[in-house]
C-alpha positions in Angstrom: -0.1 -0.1 0.0 1.1 2.8 -0.8 1.9 5.7 2.0 1.3 9.0 3.0 4.1 11.5 3.9 2.7 15.0 5.5 5.3 16.6 6.6 6.8 19.6 5.0 9.5 18.3 2.8 10.0 16.8 0.9 6.7 15.9 -0.7 5.0 12.8 -2.0 5.2 13.4 -6.0 2.9 12.2 -8.8 3.0 8.3 -9.3 3.8 9.8 -12.7 6.4 12.4 -12.2 8.2 9.1 -10.2 8.0 6.7 -13.1 9.2 8.9 -15.7 12.0 9.8 -13.9 13.2 5.9 -12.9 13.1 5.2 -16.5 15.7 8.5 -17.3 18.3 7.4 -15.0 18.2 4.3 -16.7 18.6 5.2 -20.0 17.6 9.2 -20.7 16.0 9.7 -24.2 16.9 6.6 -26.1 20.1 7.5 -25.9 21.5 4.2 -23.5 23.2 6.5 -21.1 21.1 7.0 -17.4 20.1 11.2 -16.7 22.9 11.1 -14.3 25.6 10.3 -16.7 24.9 13.0 -19.1 26.5 16.1 -19.8 24.5 19.6 -18.6 26.4 20.7 -21.8 24.7 18.8 -24.2 21.5 19.7 -26.2 19.6 17.0 -24.3 19.5 18.5 -20.8 20.3 22.1 -22.2 15.9 21.3 -23.4 14.8 20.3 -20.3 16.3 23.2 -18.7 14.8 25.2 -21.1 11.4 23.7 -20.5 11.5 23.8 -16.9 12.2 27.4 -16.8 9.8 28.1 -20.1 7.0 25.8 -18.0 7.4 28.1 -14.1 6.5 31.2 -16.1 3.5 29.4 -18.2 1.9 28.2 -14.2 2.9 32.1 -13.1 1.3 33.5 -15.7 4.6 36.2 -16.2 5.5 35.0 -19.8 6.5 37.8 -21.1 6.2 40.5 -18.1 9.9 40.6 -18.1 10.7 38.7 -15.5 13.4 35.5 -16.0 13.7 32.0 -14.6 16.3 30.5 -12.8 16.8 27.4 -11.1 19.5 27.4 -9.2 21.5 25.7 -5.8 21.8 25.9 -2.3 18.4 26.6 -1.4 16.3 29.1 -0.3 18.2 29.3 2.1 21.3 30.9 0.1 18.4 32.8 -0.8 18.2 34.8 2.5 21.8 35.8 1.8 21.5 36.8 -2.2 18.2 38.5 -2.2 20.0 40.9 0.1 23.5 40.7 -1.9 21.9 41.2 -4.9 19.1 43.9 -3.8 19.7 46.1 -0.4 21.7 49.0 -0.9 20.4 50.8 2.7 17.6 49.3 3.8 14.9 46.9 3.5 11.6 45.8 5.1 11.0 41.8 6.6 7.5 40.6 7.8 8.6 38.6 10.1 6.4 35.8 10.5 7.6 32.7 11.2 11.3 31.0 11.9 12.0 31.1 8.0 11.7 35.1 7.5 13.6 35.1 10.9 16.3 33.9 9.7 16.5 35.5 6.3 16.3 38.8 8.7 19.1 37.4 10.3 21.2 36.6 7.5 20.3 40.2 5.5 21.8 42.3 8.4 24.8 40.8 8.0 25.4 43.3 4.7 23.0 46.7 6.0 19.6 47.9 8.4 17.2 45.6 8.3 14.1 46.7 9.1 10.8 44.7 10.0 7.5 46.4 9.7 5.6 44.1 11.5 5.9 41.1 13.4 4.0 38.0 15.3 6.6 36.9 17.0 5.4 38.1 20.5 2.3 35.5 20.2 4.6 32.3 18.9 3.6 33.4 15.2 0.2 32.0 15.1 -1.2 35.1 13.1 -0.2 36.9 10.2 0.6 41.1 10.9 -1.7 43.7 8.5 -2.2 46.9 8.6 1.3 47.8 8.5 3.4 50.5 6.3 5.9 49.9 4.1 8.3 52.4 3.4 8.4 53.6 0.3 12.3 54.9 0.3 13.3 51.2 1.2 15.5 48.7 -1.1 12.9 46.2 -1.2 10.1 44.2 0.8 10.7 40.6 2.1 8.0 38.1 3.4 7.1 34.2 3.0 3.8 33.7 2.0 3.6 29.8 3.8 5.2 29.2 7.7 5.4 25.2 7.5 6.1 25.4 11.3 3.1 27.7 12.3 0.3 26.6 9.6 -0.2 29.9 8.5 -0.2 31.7 5.4 -0.5 35.6 4.0 -3.9 35.5 1.9 -3.9 39.1 0.9 -0.5 40.4 -0.1 0.5 44.3 0.5 -0.1 47.0 -1.7 3.8 47.7 -2.3 5.8 50.7 -3.9 8.8 49.4 -3.6 10.4 45.7 -5.1 8.4 43.0 -3.2 10.5 39.8 -2.6 8.6 36.7 -1.7 9.6 33.0 0.0 7.4 30.9 -1.8 9.0 27.5 -0.4 6.1 26.0 1.0 3.5 27.0 -1.5 4.6 27.8 -4.9 2.2 26.6 -7.2 -1.0 25.8 -5.0 -2.9 29.1 -5.4 -3.7 32.0 -7.9 -2.3 34.8 -6.9 -1.5 38.0 -9.2 2.8 37.0 -9.0 2.9 40.4 -11.2 3.0 41.9 -7.8 6.1 40.2 -7.0 9.4 41.3 -8.1 11.4 38.3 -6.6 9.9 35.1 -6.1 12.3 31.9 -5.1 11.1 28.4 -3.6 13.0 25.9 -2.6 12.0 22.7 -5.4 11.3 19.8 -2.1 8.1 20.9 -0.3 6.0 21.8 -3.5 7.6 21.1 -6.9 10.6 18.0 -6.6 13.8 16.4 -5.1 15.6 18.7 -2.9 18.9 19.8 -4.5 17.6 22.9 -6.4 15.5 26.3 -6.4 13.4 28.2 -8.5 13.5 32.1 -8.3 11.7 34.3 -10.8 13.1 37.6 -11.2 11.6 40.8 -12.5 15.3 41.5 -14.4 14.3 45.5 -14.2 15.0 45.5 -9.9 18.3 44.0 -10.6 22.1 46.0 -11.0 21.3 48.3 -8.5 23.6 48.1 -5.6 27.2 49.4 -5.8 29.0 46.6 -4.4 30.4 43.7 -6.0 29.4 40.6 -5.9 30.5 37.4 -6.1 29.4 35.7 -9.8 28.4 32.4 -7.9 25.7 34.8 -6.0 24.7 37.8 -8.5 21.4 37.0 -10.4 22.8 38.7 -13.8 25.4 36.7 -14.0 23.0 33.2 -13.5 20.5 35.3 -16.4 23.5 35.7 -19.2 24.1 31.8 -18.6 20.2 30.5 -18.5 20.8 29.2 -15.3 24.1 27.2 -16.4 27.3 29.4 -15.1 28.2 26.3 -13.1 27.4 22.4 -13.3 23.3 22.0 -13.0 21.9 19.6 -10.3 20.3 17.5 -13.4 18.4 14.6 -12.1 16.1 17.9 -10.0 16.0 20.1 -12.4 14.5 17.5 -14.9 12.3 16.1 -12.3 10.9 19.2 -11.3 10.0 19.7 -15.2 7.8 16.6 -15.0 6.2 18.1 -12.2 5.7 21.2 -13.8 4.2 19.0 -16.9 1.8 17.0 -14.7 0.3 19.5 -13.0 -0.1 21.4 -16.4 -1.3 18.6 -17.5 -3.8 18.5 -14.7 -5.6 22.2 -15.6 -2.3 24.6 -13.8 -2.1 26.5 -11.0 -6.3 26.7 -10.8 -7.0 23.4 -10.5 -4.8 21.9 -7.6 -5.7 24.8 -6.0 -9.0 23.4 -5.6 -8.0 20.5 -4.2 -5.8 22.1 -1.6 -8.8 23.4 -0.3 -10.6 20.2 -0.6 -8.1 18.6 1.7 -7.8 21.6 4.0 -11.4 22.3 4.5 -11.7 18.9 5.3 -8.5 18.3 7.7 -10.1 22.0 9.6 -13.5 20.6 9.8 -12.5 17.7 12.0 -9.7 19.7 14.5 -12.5 22.2 14.9 -15.0 19.5 15.3 -13.1 17.7 17.7 -12.7 18.2 21.5 -9.1 16.7 21.8 -7.4 18.8 19.5 -6.6 23.4 19.1 -5.6 24.8 16.3 -2.8 26.4 16.2 -3.1 29.3 13.7 -5.1 32.4 13.9 -8.8 30.9 12.1 -8.0 33.5 9.5 -4.8 33.0 8.5 -5.1 29.1 8.0 -2.3 27.5 5.9 -4.2 25.7 2.9 -1.1 23.9 2.8 -0.4 23.3 6.5 
C-alpha cells in the first residue's frame, strides 16, 4: 500500500513523475545513458532546462512580462543572503511571520540595515500581521507566503511601491495569485515541485543592477540569467524531475485545478480539528494555511 507523507518536505510526488524519472535514470531519451551520466551541456539537457524555465513562467502567468526563471542551488536558505546581496543598498523592510522569515532577516542584517515592518513573534507566530506600513524609500520588502511550522499563510499581500520579494518555498504553484505583484519569487523545490537540490528563482529583471557592492559571480542573479542557469553544473536530476512535475500540473489544469484540491483537503482537515474537543488549531482561523 502506498504510504502518505505529511511532512513539510520532501513532499510526495505524482506517481507518473516518479515513473518517468526512474526510467530516465536508467536510459534518458533513448540515448543509452542515464540522466545522471549525460553532459549538462548536451542539447538533451539544455532542452530540459529551457522547458523547465518556460513552464515555471507559464504556470505563474509571467510569460512575456519581463521575468526570468532560474534553477539554482543552495536551497531557499541561500536566497536569504542572495536577495540582500543583489538588492540591499541602504535599508530593507521584512515581515516576520515565522522561523524562515526570521532566518532571512538575520542573513540580510549581515549587509545592511533591516527593519521589521511587523512581526507576530510575540504570539509565537500564530497569526499574520496586518495594517502595517512599508516605507517607500526602502530598497525592497520581503515576506514569506506560507509558514510550515506555524501553519499560517498570507492571504492578502500588501500594496507595495517598492520591489516585493517573496519566499514561496512551501506553497509555490498551490494557489492562484497575481504573481506580477512580486519582483522576486524564490522556492526550494522539495516542498512542492521536486526533489531537494534545486531552487526556483523568478526575477523581474529591472530590479537588478542597482547596488554598488561587488557581488561574487555565484551569488549574482545577473550572471545566472546571462548563463541561463548554467553558470556552473546544474543539479540535473532535480531540474528534470521538477520539469516533469510542472508538466503534470499543466496537464492537470494548472494552478487553478490544484488550488481546488488543496482547498478541499484543507477544509476537511480543519473541520475535523474544530469539531474534535481533543484538538485545538494553533493558527488564527483567518490565517490558516491551505498547505499545512
